[in-house]
Residue frames as qw, qx, qy, qz and C-alpha x, y, z in Angstrom:
[[0.233, -0.840, 0.471, 0.138, 90.76, 81.25, 112.33],
 [0.827, 0.442, -0.347, -0.015, 93.22, 79.53, 110.05],
 [0.906, -0.275, -0.101, 0.305, 95.99, 77.31, 111.26],
 [0.590, 0.364, -0.069, 0.717, 98.61, 79.75, 110.08],
 [0.103, -0.696, 0.053, -0.708, 97.25, 82.56, 112.25],
 [0.768, -0.531, -0.358, 0.005, 97.23, 80.55, 115.48],
 [0.661, -0.080, -0.255, 0.702, 100.67, 81.87, 116.42],
 [0.040, 0.563, 0.065, 0.823, 99.26, 85.41, 116.51],
 [0.633, -0.699, -0.289, -0.166, 97.72, 84.72, 119.93],
 [0.159, 0.726, -0.463, 0.483, 100.02, 86.58, 122.26],
 [0.560, -0.028, -0.743, 0.365, 101.72, 84.94, 125.21],
 [0.165, -0.074, -0.591, 0.786, 100.53, 85.37, 128.75],
 [0.384, -0.333, -0.321, -0.799, 96.86, 85.97, 128.05],
 [0.008, 0.161, 0.837, -0.522, 94.59, 85.77, 131.10],
 [0.379, -0.251, -0.478, -0.752, 90.89, 85.37, 130.31],
 [0.145, 0.091, 0.783, -0.599, 88.11, 85.30, 132.90],
 [0.320, -0.392, -0.683, -0.527, 84.50, 84.19, 132.65],
 [0.083, 0.068, 0.578, -0.809, 82.05, 85.85, 135.03],
 [0.485, -0.231, -0.432, -0.724, 78.31, 85.69, 135.62],
 [0.700, -0.304, 0.315, -0.564, 75.63, 84.20, 137.78],
 [0.408, -0.157, 0.899, -0.027, 75.65, 80.49, 138.57],
 [0.576, 0.397, 0.714, 0.006, 74.37, 78.40, 135.67],
 [0.320, 0.820, -0.069, -0.470, 75.29, 81.09, 133.14],
 [0.897, 0.430, 0.027, 0.094, 77.57, 78.64, 131.32],
 [0.095, -0.890, 0.445, 0.037, 80.95, 79.81, 132.59],
 [0.598, -0.352, 0.709, 0.123, 82.47, 76.35, 132.90],
 [0.744, 0.454, 0.482, 0.082, 81.06, 75.26, 129.55],
 [0.417, 0.906, -0.033, 0.066, 82.41, 78.31, 127.73],
 [0.279, -0.786, 0.547, 0.070, 85.77, 78.12, 129.49],
 [0.691, -0.128, 0.697, 0.141, 86.15, 74.50, 128.39],
 [0.673, 0.646, 0.349, 0.091, 85.02, 75.20, 124.82],
 [0.189, 0.951, -0.245, 0.006, 87.52, 78.06, 124.53],
 [0.489, -0.578, 0.645, 0.104, 90.27, 75.91, 126.02],
 [0.765, 0.162, 0.608, 0.139, 89.60, 73.16, 123.49],
 [0.553, 0.812, 0.163, 0.090, 89.60, 75.59, 120.58],
 [0.044, -0.913, 0.404, 0.022, 92.85, 77.22, 121.68],
 [0.624, -0.357, 0.683, 0.127, 94.50, 73.82, 122.12],
 [0.742, 0.457, 0.473, 0.128, 93.33, 72.87, 118.63],
 [0.354, 0.928, -0.055, 0.104, 95.01, 76.08, 117.42],
 [0.757, 0.306, -0.343, 0.464, 98.27, 74.88, 118.93],
 [0.110, -0.710, 0.302, -0.626, 98.29, 76.87, 122.16],
 [0.420, -0.084, -0.792, 0.436, 99.21, 75.79, 125.68],
 [0.413, -0.539, -0.155, -0.718, 96.21, 76.45, 127.94],
 [0.240, -0.076, -0.824, 0.507, 95.58, 76.14, 131.67],
 [0.418, -0.548, -0.426, -0.586, 92.03, 76.18, 133.04],
 [0.151, 0.012, -0.683, 0.714, 91.30, 77.36, 136.58],
 [0.394, -0.611, -0.540, -0.425, 88.04, 77.43, 138.51],
 [0.108, 0.142, -0.536, 0.825, 87.48, 79.65, 141.53],
 [0.407, -0.721, 0.533, -0.175, 86.92, 79.06, 144.32],
 [0.578, 0.319, -0.751, 0.022, 89.40, 76.21, 144.33],
 [0.782, -0.490, 0.048, -0.383, 87.93, 73.91, 146.96],
 [0.921, 0.084, -0.308, 0.223, 91.10, 71.79, 146.97],
 [0.324, 0.439, -0.439, 0.714, 93.09, 74.23, 149.11],
 [0.272, -0.308, -0.718, 0.562, 92.74, 74.75, 152.90],
 [0.166, 0.250, 0.147, -0.942, 91.08, 78.12, 152.32],
 [0.448, 0.010, -0.577, -0.683, 88.88, 76.62, 149.62],
 [0.393, -0.252, -0.880, 0.087, 87.75, 73.91, 152.01],
 [0.074, -0.352, -0.535, 0.765, 86.70, 76.58, 154.49],
 [0.308, 0.163, -0.233, -0.908, 84.76, 78.43, 151.78],
 [0.461, -0.120, -0.783, -0.399, 82.89, 75.23, 150.93],
 [0.263, -0.327, -0.802, 0.426, 81.95, 74.71, 154.58],
 [0.097, 0.325, 0.250, -0.907, 80.54, 78.22, 154.70],
 [0.387, 0.094, -0.476, -0.784, 78.55, 77.79, 151.49],
 [0.492, -0.200, -0.829, -0.177, 77.02, 74.60, 152.89],
 [0.520, -0.680, -0.158, -0.493, 76.02, 76.32, 156.13],
 [0.824, -0.266, -0.381, 0.325, 78.64, 74.82, 158.44],
 [0.400, -0.173, -0.182, 0.881, 80.15, 78.26, 159.04],
 [0.048, 0.884, 0.463, 0.037, 78.47, 81.63, 159.47],
 [0.474, -0.164, 0.057, 0.863, 80.86, 84.32, 158.27],
 [0.171, 0.785, 0.187, -0.565, 79.99, 87.97, 157.67],
 [0.693, 0.701, 0.160, 0.040, 80.04, 89.07, 154.02],
 [0.147, 0.897, -0.416, 0.022, 83.39, 90.84, 154.36],
 [0.520, -0.457, 0.722, 0.003, 85.03, 87.75, 155.87],
 [0.813, 0.317, 0.489, 0.007, 83.63, 85.57, 153.07],
 [0.559, 0.826, -0.045, 0.061, 85.05, 87.86, 150.40],
 [0.151, -0.797, 0.584, -0.023, 88.42, 87.95, 152.15],
 [0.712, -0.150, 0.686, 0.020, 88.41, 84.15, 151.99],
 [0.746, 0.598, 0.290, 0.039, 87.56, 84.21, 148.29],
 [0.276, 0.915, -0.288, 0.054, 90.32, 86.72, 147.62],
 [0.414, -0.620, 0.667, -0.018, 92.82, 84.75, 149.72],
 [0.834, 0.154, 0.529, 0.009, 91.92, 81.65, 147.71],
 [0.633, 0.764, 0.027, 0.118, 93.01, 83.49, 144.55],
 [0.045, -0.870, 0.482, -0.092, 96.21, 84.68, 146.20],
 [0.774, -0.280, 0.568, 0.030, 97.02, 81.04, 146.88],
 [0.790, 0.404, 0.403, 0.225, 97.29, 80.72, 143.09],
 [0.153, 0.955, -0.102, -0.234, 99.10, 84.00, 142.36],
 [0.287, -0.617, 0.653, 0.331, 102.62, 82.60, 141.97],
 [0.548, 0.138, 0.798, 0.209, 101.43, 79.74, 139.78],
 [0.443, 0.813, 0.372, -0.067, 99.38, 82.06, 137.57],
 [0.031, 0.915, -0.293, -0.276, 102.31, 84.44, 137.16],
 [0.426, -0.392, 0.754, 0.309, 104.67, 81.58, 136.32],
 [0.554, 0.372, 0.727, 0.163, 102.39, 80.05, 133.73],
 [0.318, 0.915, 0.191, -0.156, 101.64, 83.44, 132.22],
 [0.099, -0.822, 0.463, 0.317, 105.35, 84.27, 131.91],
 [0.468, -0.167, 0.824, 0.273, 105.89, 80.87, 130.26],
 [0.205, 0.166, -0.552, -0.791, 103.46, 81.86, 127.52],
 [0.003, 0.342, 0.940, -0.005, 100.45, 79.83, 128.59],
 [0.331, -0.361, -0.247, -0.836, 96.93, 81.13, 128.13],
 [0.035, -0.146, -0.840, 0.521, 95.07, 80.97, 131.43],
 [0.397, -0.392, -0.468, -0.685, 91.30, 80.73, 131.49],
 [0.014, 0.002, 0.734, -0.679, 89.49, 81.36, 134.79],
 [0.375, -0.534, -0.671, -0.352, 85.97, 80.23, 135.61],
 [0.411, -0.889, -0.198, -0.037, 85.32, 83.14, 138.01],
 [0.616, 0.177, -0.228, 0.733, 88.05, 85.51, 139.05],
 [0.202, -0.020, -0.320, 0.925, 88.46, 89.02, 140.52],
 [0.306, -0.229, -0.208, -0.901, 85.08, 90.42, 139.54],
 [0.564, -0.388, -0.715, -0.143, 83.14, 87.75, 141.41],
 [0.408, -0.354, -0.540, 0.645, 84.17, 89.26, 144.74],
 [0.032, 0.042, -0.021, -0.998, 83.21, 92.72, 143.55],
 [0.439, -0.236, -0.515, -0.698, 79.78, 91.69, 142.25],
 [0.622, -0.414, -0.665, -0.011, 78.78, 89.41, 145.12],
 [0.405, -0.250, -0.448, 0.757, 80.37, 91.65, 147.74],
 [0.106, -0.063, -0.073, -0.990, 78.72, 94.82, 146.46],
 [0.515, -0.339, -0.597, -0.514, 75.39, 92.96, 146.35],
 [0.637, -0.478, -0.567, 0.211, 75.81, 92.38, 150.09],
 [0.242, -0.959, -0.140, -0.038, 76.64, 96.00, 150.88],
 [0.697, -0.393, 0.155, 0.580, 80.44, 95.94, 150.69],
 [0.100, 0.853, -0.178, -0.480, 82.48, 98.73, 149.10],
 [0.881, 0.436, 0.137, 0.122, 83.39, 97.74, 145.51],
 [0.274, 0.862, -0.367, 0.218, 86.44, 100.01, 145.58],
 [0.482, -0.582, 0.626, -0.193, 87.81, 98.11, 148.59],
 [0.899, 0.082, 0.425, -0.062, 87.07, 94.80, 146.89],
 [0.705, 0.680, -0.079, 0.185, 89.10, 95.88, 143.87],
 [0.020, -0.858, 0.454, -0.238, 91.91, 97.33, 145.98],
 [0.654, -0.458, 0.590, -0.122, 92.58, 94.14, 147.96],
 [0.875, 0.221, 0.413, 0.119, 92.99, 92.29, 144.65],
 [0.360, 0.904, -0.179, -0.144, 95.25, 94.75, 142.88],
 [0.183, -0.645, 0.732, 0.123, 98.36, 92.61, 143.48],
 [0.738, 0.150, 0.658, -0.003, 96.78, 89.63, 141.74],
 [0.235, -0.029, 0.650, 0.722, 97.45, 89.14, 138.03],
 [0.409, 0.462, 0.220, -0.755, 94.85, 91.24, 136.23],
 [0.651, 0.359, 0.660, 0.106, 92.81, 89.71, 133.39],
 [0.145, -0.152, 0.473, 0.856, 93.38, 90.82, 129.81],
 [0.413, -0.145, -0.509, -0.741, 89.81, 90.00, 128.89],
 [0.219, 0.113, 0.815, -0.524, 86.72, 89.30, 130.99],
 [0.296, -0.256, -0.695, -0.603, 83.48, 87.86, 129.65],
 [0.402, 0.051, 0.542, -0.736, 80.18, 88.52, 131.37],
 [0.185, -0.208, -0.893, -0.353, 77.82, 85.69, 130.51],
 [0.269, -0.039, 0.273, -0.923, 74.64, 87.55, 131.27],
 [0.343, -0.384, -0.810, -0.281, 71.43, 85.83, 132.40],
 [0.431, -0.538, 0.077, -0.720, 68.64, 86.95, 134.69],
 [0.266, -0.320, 0.793, -0.445, 68.32, 85.30, 138.13],
 [0.809, 0.125, 0.287, -0.497, 65.18, 83.41, 137.11],
 [0.781, 0.465, -0.399, -0.116, 67.12, 81.63, 134.36],
 [0.143, 0.489, -0.787, 0.347, 69.83, 80.71, 136.85],
 [0.526, -0.136, 0.636, -0.548, 67.24, 79.22, 139.19],
 [0.857, 0.298, 0.023, -0.420, 65.50, 77.35, 136.38],
 [0.631, 0.526, -0.570, -0.001, 68.74, 75.73, 135.24],
 [0.345, 0.168, -0.826, 0.413, 69.55, 74.35, 138.71],
 [0.597, -0.488, -0.248, -0.586, 66.60, 73.24, 140.79],
 [0.872, -0.465, -0.155, 0.017, 68.39, 71.22, 143.49],
 [0.797, -0.227, -0.070, 0.555, 71.50, 71.33, 145.67],
 [0.241, 0.790, 0.044, 0.561, 71.72, 75.11, 145.51],
 [0.477, -0.125, -0.459, 0.739, 73.97, 76.95, 147.98],
 [0.101, -0.682, -0.495, 0.529, 72.82, 79.95, 149.99],
 [0.001, 0.417, -0.253, -0.873, 73.69, 82.41, 147.23],
 [0.086, -0.073, -0.803, -0.585, 71.92, 80.44, 144.54],
 [0.116, -0.541, -0.830, 0.074, 68.69, 80.35, 146.56],
 [0.086, -0.674, -0.304, 0.668, 68.48, 84.14, 147.00],
 [0.460, 0.589, 0.494, 0.445, 66.99, 85.63, 143.81],
 [0.059, -0.992, -0.114, -0.001, 66.96, 89.17, 145.20],
 [0.513, -0.654, 0.385, 0.402, 70.66, 88.90, 145.96],
 [0.613, 0.121, 0.596, 0.504, 71.34, 87.51, 142.50],
 [0.285, 0.861, 0.365, 0.210, 69.52, 90.47, 140.99],
 [0.217, -0.951, 0.165, 0.148, 71.90, 92.84, 142.77],
 [0.640, -0.322, 0.546, 0.434, 74.86, 90.70, 141.72],
 [0.557, 0.497, 0.528, 0.404, 73.76, 90.98, 138.10],
 [0.094, 0.983, 0.143, 0.070, 73.42, 94.75, 138.37],
 [0.427, -0.770, 0.367, 0.300, 76.96, 94.99, 139.73],
 [0.652, 0.003, 0.612, 0.448, 78.25, 92.79, 136.91],
 [0.423, 0.758, 0.421, 0.264, 76.48, 94.96, 134.34],
 [0.110, -0.985, 0.095, 0.091, 78.19, 98.03, 135.77],
 [0.564, -0.517, 0.531, 0.364, 81.59, 96.33, 135.72],
 [0.664, 0.278, 0.605, 0.341, 81.06, 95.16, 132.15],
 [0.300, 0.941, 0.157, 0.010, 80.97, 98.77, 130.94],
 [0.340, -0.792, 0.398, 0.313, 84.71, 99.02, 131.60],
 [0.476, 0.644, -0.562, -0.208, 87.47, 98.38, 129.08],
 [0.073, 0.356, -0.927, 0.087, 88.53, 94.77, 128.76],
 [0.460, 0.165, 0.758, -0.432, 85.01, 93.42, 129.26],
 [0.305, -0.005, -0.673, -0.674, 82.67, 91.71, 126.80],
 [0.509, 0.099, 0.583, -0.625, 79.02, 91.21, 127.76],
 [0.277, 0.044, -0.821, -0.497, 77.27, 88.32, 126.04],
 [0.744, -0.133, 0.096, -0.647, 73.69, 87.13, 126.36],
 [0.016, -0.292, 0.954, -0.061, 74.06, 83.62, 127.77],
 [0.603, 0.243, 0.602, -0.463, 70.40, 82.64, 127.46],
 [0.636, 0.568, -0.319, -0.413, 71.18, 81.17, 124.04],
 [0.984, 0.132, -0.088, 0.079, 72.54, 77.99, 122.51],
 [0.634, -0.648, 0.247, 0.342, 76.01, 77.40, 123.94],
 [0.679, 0.141, 0.412, 0.591, 77.61, 77.13, 120.50],
 [0.194, 0.854, 0.251, 0.412, 76.29, 80.57, 119.54],
 [0.426, -0.898, 0.106, 0.039, 77.80, 81.98, 122.73],
 [0.770, -0.303, 0.352, 0.438, 81.06, 80.16, 122.02],
 [0.558, 0.539, 0.330, 0.538, 81.25, 81.73, 118.56],
 [0.057, -0.951, -0.056, -0.298, 80.95, 85.20, 120.09],
 [0.669, -0.679, 0.222, 0.204, 83.61, 84.31, 122.67],
 [0.767, 0.027, 0.363, 0.528, 86.03, 83.21, 119.98],
 [0.345, 0.772, 0.243, 0.475, 85.42, 86.35, 117.93],
 [0.293, -0.943, 0.065, -0.141, 86.22, 88.52, 120.96],
 [0.764, -0.460, 0.306, 0.331, 89.39, 86.55, 121.77],
 [0.685, 0.347, 0.338, 0.544, 90.63, 86.89, 118.19],
 [0.138, 0.907, 0.155, 0.366, 90.06, 90.67, 118.28],
 [0.402, -0.890, 0.192, -0.095, 92.30, 91.10, 121.30],
 [0.856, -0.240, 0.289, 0.355, 95.33, 89.16, 120.21]]
């Protein structure tokens, strides 16, 4: 992308990265942020859950085993954590910033459906949140996720059968418009090139 074409990136873009843990979401979000900034854009990077809020703190306690919530309660906490950010996301979007989310709406659908929750309900309770313009699925199999992180795994990361169901849900979601599925079991710079190509196509 040439310097002269950087202004073609439209205002208010909301981009989400989804996938299993260790699929490279944070890495790709940061690489895209850096490239957009280099192209002269204002970018804001968000990671969900945000453990810095009261609801986020409660989510972290549950992931570490200090709380024992049912799957529907956990997903309501995740969704509420995003609603804590709704006004800020809307403000930044209206100001022309590009927002990049490391996990967003689809995480609740994929992980919730994998635990037997209704995906339609999980989408419905998030319909008043700002909807992403583009969502990347960084696709890896559960065994790769486990291999990339061998210690300090939370209860989700330790359950390979669950992660297999999560991946299947993600694959179904990724068939919808506005999604790009990328194989993430590759060199991160190759993945980043594919990300950038997809972002350019949608501006």
